[in-house]
N, C-alpha and C positions, 0 to 999 in steps of 0.2 A: 615092176608093177605098172599098170596103165596110169598115165598121168591125167589128172582131171584139169583140163585147160580152162574150162569155163564153169564156175560154180555160181551160186547165187551172188556171191561177192563180186567176182570178176566180170560177170555179165552186166551187172549194174555199172561197173566202172566204164565199160566200153562205150555205152551210148547214153547213159544218163548221169555221168559225172558223179557217181556215187562213191566209188572207192578207187584206189590206184591199183596198178598191176601187181602190187605186193600181195594182193589177195590170192594170187595164183598159188596153188598148193598141189602136192601129189598125195595119192592114197598110201604110198609107201612111207613117206616122211612128211606128215601133214604140217606140223610146226615144231619149233624148238622152244619149249616153255618150261623146261625143268628148273631153270634158274628162278623163274617166276613162282613156280609151285612152292619153292622153299620159303618165299616171302609172303605168299598169299595162301592161307588155309581156309578154304571155303566153308569148312565145317564149323570153324570157330569165329568167323567174321560175317557181318551182315552189311550190305551196302546201305548207304544213307543218301536219300534224295535231298535236294536243296530245300531249305526253308522258303516258303512263299513270302513275298514282301508286301502283298496287298492287305487291305483292312478286313477282308472277308475270310471266314473259314470256307472250306471247299467241300462240296458234295459231288458224288458221281453216281451214274447209273448206266445201264446198257439197254439197248433196244435191238430187237431182231425184226427187221422190216423186209417184207416181200413185195417186190415191184411186179405186180401182175400185168403191167402194160409192156414189159420187156422180156423177151426170151433171153435165156442165159446163153451167150455166144460162145462160152468156153466149153460147153458140153454138147454132144450130138443129139440129145433128146429135145425135140421141139416143145415138149411139155414142161421143160425146166424153165422157171422164171428166175430173174435176177434177185438174189437175196443178199442182204447186207447186215453185218453187225456194226452198230454205231455206239460209241461210248461218249457220254456227255459229262463234262465237268462244269460246275456252276457255283456261284456264291450262295452260301447258306448262313443263317443267323446263329445256329448252334449245332454241334455234333453230339450233344448229350442224348444218351439212349440209343445212339446209332453205332453199328458195327464199323470198324475201320475197313476200308475197301482193300482187297488184294491188289498187288501190283499188276498182275495179269488176271483178268476175270474169266479164266478157263478152269475146267476141272483139272485135277492132277494128271488124268489120262490125256486130256487135250494138250497140256503143256509138254508131256512126254512125246506125243505125236508131232507137235510143232518142232521140238528140239531135234527129233530124229530126221524130220523132213528137210531141214536146212542146216544140219550139222552143228547145233548149238551145244551138244555134249551133255554128259551125265550131270555135271555140277549145276547145270541150269535148272534142274528140278527143284533147287533150293531157293529160287528167285522170289517166291512169295513170302519169304521171311522178311522182306523189306517192309518197313513201316511207311505207307504212302502219305500219312498225315491227312487223308481225306476220308469222308464218311459216306457209306452206302445209302442211297435212296433218301437223302435228306430233301427238305422242301426249299425251293428257291427263296432267297432272302426277301424280306419285306422292306428293306431300307430304301429301295427305289421303286418307282412305279413300273418302269420297264428297263430291260437290260439288252444291250446290243448282242448280236450273234456272230460267232466266228465258226466257219467250217474249216476243218483241218484234214489234210491228206498226207498219209505217210509215204515214205520212199518205197521203191520196189524191193520186195523181200523183207520189209520191216512190218510194223504193226502199230495199232493204236497205242499200245502200252509203252512204246519206245521213245516217246516225246514228252514225258511228264515234267521235264524241266521247264517246258513251255505251257502245256495245257493247264496244269495246276496253277501256274503263275498267272495266266490270263484270267482264270476264274477268280483268283483272289483279288483281282483288280476290278471285278464287276462285269466280266464278259461270260456269256454262256457259250461254251465250246462244244461243238458236235464233231467228233473225230470219226471219220468214215473208214472202215476197214474194207478195202477194195478186194473182194473175194477173188481168189485165184492169182492175186498179185502180191499178197502179203506173206508173212512167214508162216501163216496157217490160220484158218478161221474155224472156230467151233461154234455151231449154232445151238440154240436152246434145246433142240431135240437130240443132241449128242452127235450129230453129223459133223465130221471134220473134213474140211476142204484144204488141201495143201496148195502151195504155189504151183501154177501151171508149168508142166515140164519144159515147155519151149522157153520160158523165161528163167528156168533154173539151170538147165544144162546146155542150152543152145545160144546162138547169137542172132537175136531178132534183127530184122532189117529196119531201116529208118521208117519205111512205110508201116511196118507192123507196130513200131513204137508210136508213130503218129496216130494210127487208127485206134490203138488201145487207149490212148489219152482222150482223143476226140470222141470216140464212139462208145467207150465204156466208162472211163474215170469221170469225165465231165458229166455224163448222163447220171452216174451215181450221185454226184453232188446235186444235180438238179432234182433228182428224186428225193434226196434228203431234205432239200429246201421245202418241197411240198409236204413232207412229213412234219417238219418243224412248224409249218403254217397250221397244220392240223392240231399239233400239240398246243399251239397258241390259242386255238379256238375251243379246245375241248378238255385239256388235261387239268385235273384237280389233284392227282396223286402227288405230283412234284411241284404244285403251285405255279405251273407254267401258263395257265390260262390267262390270256390278255396281258402277259408279262414279258413275252419275247418280242423285242422290237425288230420285226422282220423287215422294216424299212432301213435299218442300220445293220447291214450284214457284210462281212468281209470273208475272203477265202485266203488261207495260208497253207502252204505245203512244202515238203522237203524233197529234193531230188525230183523223181518222177511225179511226186505229189505236188511239187512246186510248179511243174509244167502244167499239171491239171488245174491248179489255181489260176495260173495266167490265162489259160484258154477259157476257163469258166468266166473270167472277168470280161472276156470279149463277147461271149454269147449269151450270158445270163443277166438280164436287167436287174434282178434282185441283188446281185453282188455289186457293191459300191466301190470296193477297193480290194487289192490282192497283193500278197507277198510270195515270191518264189525264193525259197531258201536253198541255195547251192544246187540248183537244178538246170540242166539244159532245157531249152524251150521246145520240147516235143509237142506235137499236136496243133501247132499254129499253122494250119494248112488252109488253102483255098482263099486266102486273103493275106494282106501284109501283117507283119507281127506288131505293128505299131499299136500302142495302147491309147485309148481315148479317155480312160478313167484312171484314178490314182493307182500307181503300181510301184513296187519296190523289188529289187533283187538284192539279196544278202548272200555274199560269197566269201569263201576263204580266199586267202591271198593268191594261191596258185591257181585255183579254178577261175578266179576273176580274170587272170591272164589267158587261161584257156578259152573262156567264153568270148573274149575279145579277139581271139585268134593271134595273140602275141606269142604264145608258146604252144607246142603240140601236146595233145593228150598222150601220155605213154601207153603203149600197147604191150600185151604179153608176147614173148617170143614164140615162134613156132606156128604162127597163124598163116593160113593160105594167103598168097599175094593178092588175090582178088578181094578177099575179106578185108585185108588191110587197106586196100585202096577204097573200098566202099565205106569203111569207117572214116577214113580221112576226108572223103567227100561229105559224109554226114556231119563231121565237125565243122566243115566250112558252112554248111547250111545253118547249123546252130549258131555259128558266129554271126552270120547275116541277120538271123532272127533276133539275136541279142541286141545288135546295133540298132535295129528298128524299134525294139521294145523299149529301150531306155531313152529313145529320142523323144518320146511323148511326155506326159506328166508323170515322170518316173524318177525314182531315187536309185542310184547305183551305189550300194553300200558294201564295203569290204571290211571283213573282220580278220585282222592279222593275229599276231601273238602266238603263232604256232598252230592255229586252227587247221583242222583237216575236215574232210567231208563228214567223217564219223563224229566230229565234235558237236554237230548239230543234232545228235541223237543222245539217248541215255547211255549208250554203250560204254563211254569212258567211266561211268559210275559202276559198271557191272563186272569189273575185272575178275573178281573171285568166282563168278558164275560162267566165265568164258575160257578158263584154263584148258589147255590141250585142244583148242579149236582154232580154225583159221582166223576167227574174229579177234583173238587175243593179240596177234602180231600186227594187226592193222590199227590198233588203238593208238591215238596220239600220245607221244611221250614228252616229258620235260615241261608240261604246262598243267596248270590247274583247270580242270573242266569248269569249275565255277566261274572262272574269269571269262571264259567264252560265253557261258550262259548269261552272265550279268550284262555283258555288252550287247548280246543279241536281244535279250528281253527289253533292255532300255530302248533300243531303236524300234523294236516291234510295237511296244506299248505306245511310243511316241507317234508312230505311223497310224495306229488305230485311233488314238486320241485326236489326231489331226483330221483324218479322213472320215471317221464315223461320228466324232463328238464335236468337230469344228473348233478344236482348241488351237490357239496360237502359242508362240514362244516355246515350242517343244524343242527337243534336241535337233530335230530336222530344220528348225528355223534359226537356231542360234549359231552365229559365226564364232562365238567365244568358246564353244564346246570343243576342246582339243584333247585328243589322246593319241598316242602313237599306234595303238592297235585298232583304231576305228577311222575309216574314211567314208565321208558321205558326199556324193556328187549328185547334183540335180541338173 
């Protein structure tokens, strides 16, 4: 049978440090998970999301926004405009009378299409049995006059839904999070009219060049974020449905992203004045073109232990076997470029944060919580083993919240300031 060398998973691995070469699979023998099926029965078990730790209950809603100022670059029709689905998580005072939000706000047909397009498997259809502990269409809390804003970008081949360990947590601590689904680069986007847009084939089954990745981040992902900023400003001026009017502090805004989304957050910090600080979670610095990668505003990189060494050029990124020699050389050259950009980026007002304890790239997604929905798929075998997902989430959330408190709220004596905060699984270098 024909071997699938590059899937969504391995393509991400090669140039955006998303996964390792273990994601490589064949259509004849996809993965060996029979032992896992004996211990995980997806029909009888339901995944549990972490309890949020902030003082607020959490509400959520979705927006379907059309940017008529931009043509859609991923389709040949010049009449197509860039359209985005954006999910917001925000603090609310009460969920009484509100429906609990589904884990993925798609129709059952949309979830089936998404699962089929990126190989998530039949068991994934049960994912909306998860209790999200958040409420649909609530009103923004009245406990504060204004709330700071966080823009979030998912990784390539991922989606808004796959980072609720973080988005819900931030909202519970008083941040309004707008998670941007980058159409054509996610696991699949379903718009309110029922149209479904899968990941662009080039980024699913091909090996995009460094220039293609740079252009995608700089010309599409960052512009998506800038468009969402304009929409957030409009909500702040006009919205009464969710109590957002005059309540969104658009002068205290940060960008956070994972993998390719982390690169987008970093690049957006450089070019968008509204963004005051940014965090790149385990992502190579794509898109930092046309100028140095040095940051002039507060910036943080959070990496797992292995990728931290890869980003610094201390070890080589593993590549799948069987690749053309020219492709291998091009990739190695790209890794050198990323290493140079990384060195420049953390030389400014930046924090270089390493999460150890067995964390992998996937540890910064919800995937480790979703095992029972991923059986008999390539995703199952790339999940981290031997560690509790909650441990990685706890460490990551602590440093992310500290960074936001310091850069948006002006707080001192955070974890980032304290020399007495010591743990073997967390390293912070400024």
